C-alpha positions in Angstrom: -5.3 -29.9 33.7 -2.5 -32.0 35.1 0.4 -30.7 37.2 2.9 -30.9 34.3 0.7 -28.7 32.2 0.3 -26.2 35.0 4.0 -26.1 35.6 4.7 -25.7 31.9 2.2 -22.8 31.6 3.6 -21.1 34.7 7.1 -21.4 33.4 6.2 -19.9 30.0 4.4 -17.0 31.8 7.4 -16.4 34.1 9.7 -16.4 31.1 7.5 -13.9 29.3 7.4 -11.7 32.4 11.2 -11.7 32.7 11.6 -10.9 29.0 9.2 -7.9 29.3 11.0 -6.6 32.4 14.3 -6.9 30.4 12.8 -5.0 27.5 11.8 -2.2 29.9 15.2 -2.1 31.4 16.8 -2.0 28.0 14.5 0.8 26.8 14.8 2.8 30.0 18.5 3.5 29.3 17.4 5.6 26.3 14.4 7.2 28.0 14.9 10.6 29.7 12.9 13.0 31.9 12.0 16.3 30.2 11.3 19.3 32.4 9.8 22.0 30.1 6.4 22.7 31.6 4.9 24.0 34.8 3.3 20.8 35.9 4.8 17.4 36.2 7.7 16.5 33.9 7.3 14.3 30.7 9.5 11.9 28.9 11.8 11.9 26.0 13.8 9.5 23.8 17.6 9.6 23.2 17.7 9.8 19.4 21.4 9.6 18.9 24.6 9.6 20.8 25.4 13.2 20.0 22.8 14.5 22.5 19.7 14.8 20.3 16.5 14.1 22.3 13.0 13.8 20.8 9.9 14.4 22.8 6.3 15.5 22.4 5.8 19.1 21.4 2.8 19.6 23.7 5.0 18.9 26.8 7.5 21.6 25.8 5.7 24.7 27.1 8.7 27.0 27.1 11.5 27.6 24.7 14.2 28.2 27.4 15.1 26.8 30.8 14.6 23.3 29.7 16.3 20.5 31.5 16.8 16.8 30.8 17.4 14.1 33.4 19.3 11.1 32.0 19.1 7.5 33.0 22.5 7.7 34.6 21.5 10.4 37.0 22.9 13.4 35.1 20.8 16.5 34.8 21.6 18.7 31.8 20.4 21.9 30.2 18.7 21.4 26.9 18.4 23.7 23.9 15.3 23.6 21.8 16.3 22.8 18.2 12.8 23.1 16.8 9.2 22.0 17.2 6.4 20.8 14.9 2.9 21.2 16.4 1.4 19.4 13.4 3.1 16.1 14.3 3.4 16.9 18.0 7.2 16.5 17.9 10.0 18.6 19.4 13.7 18.1 19.2 16.1 19.1 22.0 19.9 19.1 22.2 22.0 18.4 25.2 25.8 18.8 25.5 26.7 15.2 25.6 28.3 12.8 23.1 28.1 9.6 25.1 24.4 8.9 25.2 22.9 5.5 24.4 20.1 5.7 21.8 17.4 3.1 21.6 17.8 0.4 19.1 15.1 0.7 16.4 12.8 -2.1 15.3 13.4 -3.0 11.7 10.4 -5.2 11.1 7.0 -3.6 10.5 4.8 -3.7 13.5 1.5 -5.5 13.1 -1.9 -5.6 14.8 -1.8 -8.0 17.7 1.9 -7.5 18.5 2.8 -7.1 22.2 4.2 -3.7 23.0 5.3 -1.6 26.0 5.0 2.1 26.7 8.0 3.2 28.6 8.4 6.5 30.4 10.6 8.4 32.9 8.3 11.1 34.3 10.3 11.8 37.4 13.1 10.8 39.8 11.5 7.5 40.9 12.8 5.7 37.8 11.2 4.2 34.7 7.6 3.3 34.4 5.9 1.1 31.9 2.5 -0.1 30.7 1.7 -3.2 28.6 -0.7 -3.9 25.8 -1.1 -4.9 22.2 -1.1 -3.0 18.9 -4.8 -2.4 17.9 -4.3 -0.4 14.7 -1.6 0.4 12.3 -2.4 3.3 9.9 -0.8 4.8 6.8 -0.2 8.5 6.0 -2.8 10.8 7.6 -3.4 14.5 8.3 -3.7 15.3 12.0 -6.3 17.6 13.5 -3.4 20.0 14.0 -2.8 20.2 10.2 0.4 18.1 10.1 0.9 15.3 7.6 2.4 12.2 9.2 3.7 9.2 7.3 1.8 6.8 9.5 0.7 6.0 13.1 0.3 3.2 15.5 -2.4 2.8 18.1 -1.8 0.5 21.0 -4.0 -0.2 24.1 -1.3 0.8 26.5 -2.1 3.1 29.3 -0.9 6.7 28.6 -0.3 7.6 32.2 0.7 11.2 33.2 4.2 11.9 32.1 4.2 9.2 29.4 4.0 11.6 26.5 7.3 11.9 24.6 8.4 8.4 25.8 8.9 5.4 23.6 6.7 2.5 22.5 8.9 -0.6 22.3 8.6 -4.2 21.3 9.3 -7.1 23.7 13.0 -6.8 22.9 13.0 -3.1 23.9 13.4 -1.9 20.3 11.9 1.4 19.4 8.6 1.5 17.5 7.8 5.1 17.9 7.0 8.1 20.2 3.9 8.2 22.3 1.6 11.3 22.4 -1.4 11.5 24.6 -2.8 14.6 22.7 -2.1 13.7 19.0 -5.0 11.3 18.5 -8.6 12.3 19.1 -10.2 9.9 21.5 -6.9 8.4 22.7 -3.2 8.5 22.5 -1.2 7.6 19.3 2.3 6.6 18.5 4.4 8.4 15.9 6.5 5.7 14.1 10.3 5.9 13.8 10.2 6.8 10.1 8.0 9.8 10.7 10.1 10.9 13.7 13.2 10.7 11.5 11.7 12.8 8.7 10.5 15.5 11.1 13.7 15.5 13.1 15.8 15.9 10.0 13.7 18.9 8.9 13.9 20.5 12.4 17.6 20.1 12.6 18.0 21.5 9.1 15.6 24.4 9.3 14.3 24.7 12.9 10.8 23.9 11.6 9.0 21.6 9.2 8.6 23.5 5.9 5.1 23.4 4.4 4.4 25.0 1.1 1.4 27.0 0.1 -0.1 28.8 -2.9 -2.4 31.2 -1.2 -5.7 30.1 -2.6 -9.0 28.8 -1.4 -10.3 25.9 -3.4 -13.0 23.3 -3.7 -13.5 20.2 -5.7 -15.6 20.4 -8.9 -16.6 17.8 -11.4 -15.5 18.6 -15.0 -18.2 18.4 -17.7 -17.8 15.3 -19.9 -18.1 17.4 -23.0 -15.2 19.7 -21.9 -13.0 16.7 -21.0 -13.6 15.1 -24.4 -13.1 18.3 -26.4 -9.9 19.3 -24.5 -8.4 15.8 -24.0 -8.6 16.0 -20.2 -8.3 12.7 -18.3 -9.1 13.7 -14.7 -12.8 13.8 -13.9 -12.4 16.4 -11.1 -10.3 19.5 -10.5 -9.9 22.3 -8.0 -12.0 25.4 -8.4 -10.2 28.5 -7.2 -12.6 30.4 -5.0 -10.2 32.9 -3.5 -6.7 34.3 -4.1 -4.8 36.0 -1.3 -3.3 39.4 -2.3 0.5 39.1 -2.8 0.4 35.4 -2.6 2.4 33.0 -4.8 -0.8 32.2 -6.7 -1.5 35.9 -7.4 2.1 36.5 -8.5 1.9 33.4 -10.7 -1.3 34.7 -12.5 -4.0 32.5 -11.0 -7.4 34.2 -10.8 -10.8 33.5 -9.3 -12.7 30.9 -11.2 -9.6 29.0 -12.5 -9.9 25.2 -12.3 -6.6 23.6 -11.4 -6.1 20.2 -13.1 -2.5 19.4 -12.3 0.5 20.7 -10.3 3.9 19.5 -11.5 2.1 16.9 -13.5 0.2 15.5 -10.6 -3.6 15.5 -10.8 -5.3 17.7 -8.2 -8.9 16.6 -7.3 -9.1 17.5 -3.6 -7.8 20.1 -1.2 -6.1 17.2 0.7 -4.2 16.2 -2.5 -3.1 19.8 -2.9 -1.9 20.0 0.7 0.0 16.7 0.3 1.6 17.9 -2.9 2.9 21.1 -1.4 5.5 19.3 0.7 8.5 21.2 2.2 10.8 20.0 -0.5 8.8 22.1 -3.1 9.2 25.3 -1.1 10.9 27.9 -3.4 10.5 25.7 -6.5 8.6 26.7 -9.7 5.7 24.4 -10.4 3.8 24.3 -13.7 0.0 24.3 -13.2 -2.4 23.1 -15.8 -5.7 24.8 -15.5 -9.0 25.6 -17.2 -9.9 29.3 -17.6 -13.2 30.2 -19.2 -13.4 26.7 -20.8 -9.9 27.0 -22.3 -7.0 24.9 -21.2 -3.9 26.8 -20.1 -0.8 26.8 -18.0 0.7 28.9 -15.3 4.0 28.8 -13.3 3.8 29.4 -9.6 6.7 29.6 -7.2 5.7 27.6 -4.1 5.8 29.8 -0.9 6.3 28.7 2.6 3.4 28.6 5.0 4.0 30.9 8.0 6.9 32.6 6.4 
């Protein structure tokens, strides 16, 4: 390799290094320290100028006496707006209207993109780790029971105090919030779209509303003869194996042995589909259920309840 090639390669590497350092500097302005647990502080993200901070739920171990250290040196008391253990997100509010939120990446992130995990776990200033996106996933149900619109896995180091901090692109634009405990076998990043959905719900209700019927169910295959005779298209349904006393299902007339075919016109073949269907926006609404009872097709109307209410 000649000297010119060596110099050109070194120059390109130096330019990349400078750009990554600038990205960290840009992102660190919207990255805060969150003190809400007994051991070392964690990180948080300035979500908007009005003082909304998002962080990881698992680092918020108390509901009161929470403080946030801003990039400009200010220390402020924070109020817990709400938390969602299912998505490992929590929303805090500080009394400030002049915060600088992180700009958000508009283009979809892809496997192979360079990314940075940025954090502010203490008074020594921002920290960062560097890597590439190794996986981009669609909607998934977490091991904590939450439904998240998607996730990003990157091979960045999730050092102590990094949870709640941002994952950013080489321009410093926000991709999502890092959580060291959300993914089994490694940290995951909750994308911006999912953060926005959960944050809106927490600001509106203080919690993420999740509907429930109050039944136990399992997938069953419908006999071909019954499907043909009754004009049923789905090959599978949900067999009701238990009904909670006083539950929306009991009040709506569902009984043990019913086979649920559709809810609100949507086929129900698995418990996961049922859980996904019972989104927060359906809480309190009347949903028509098509079912089989004793080999006869019928309908019931159930008012969707709220889990945990």
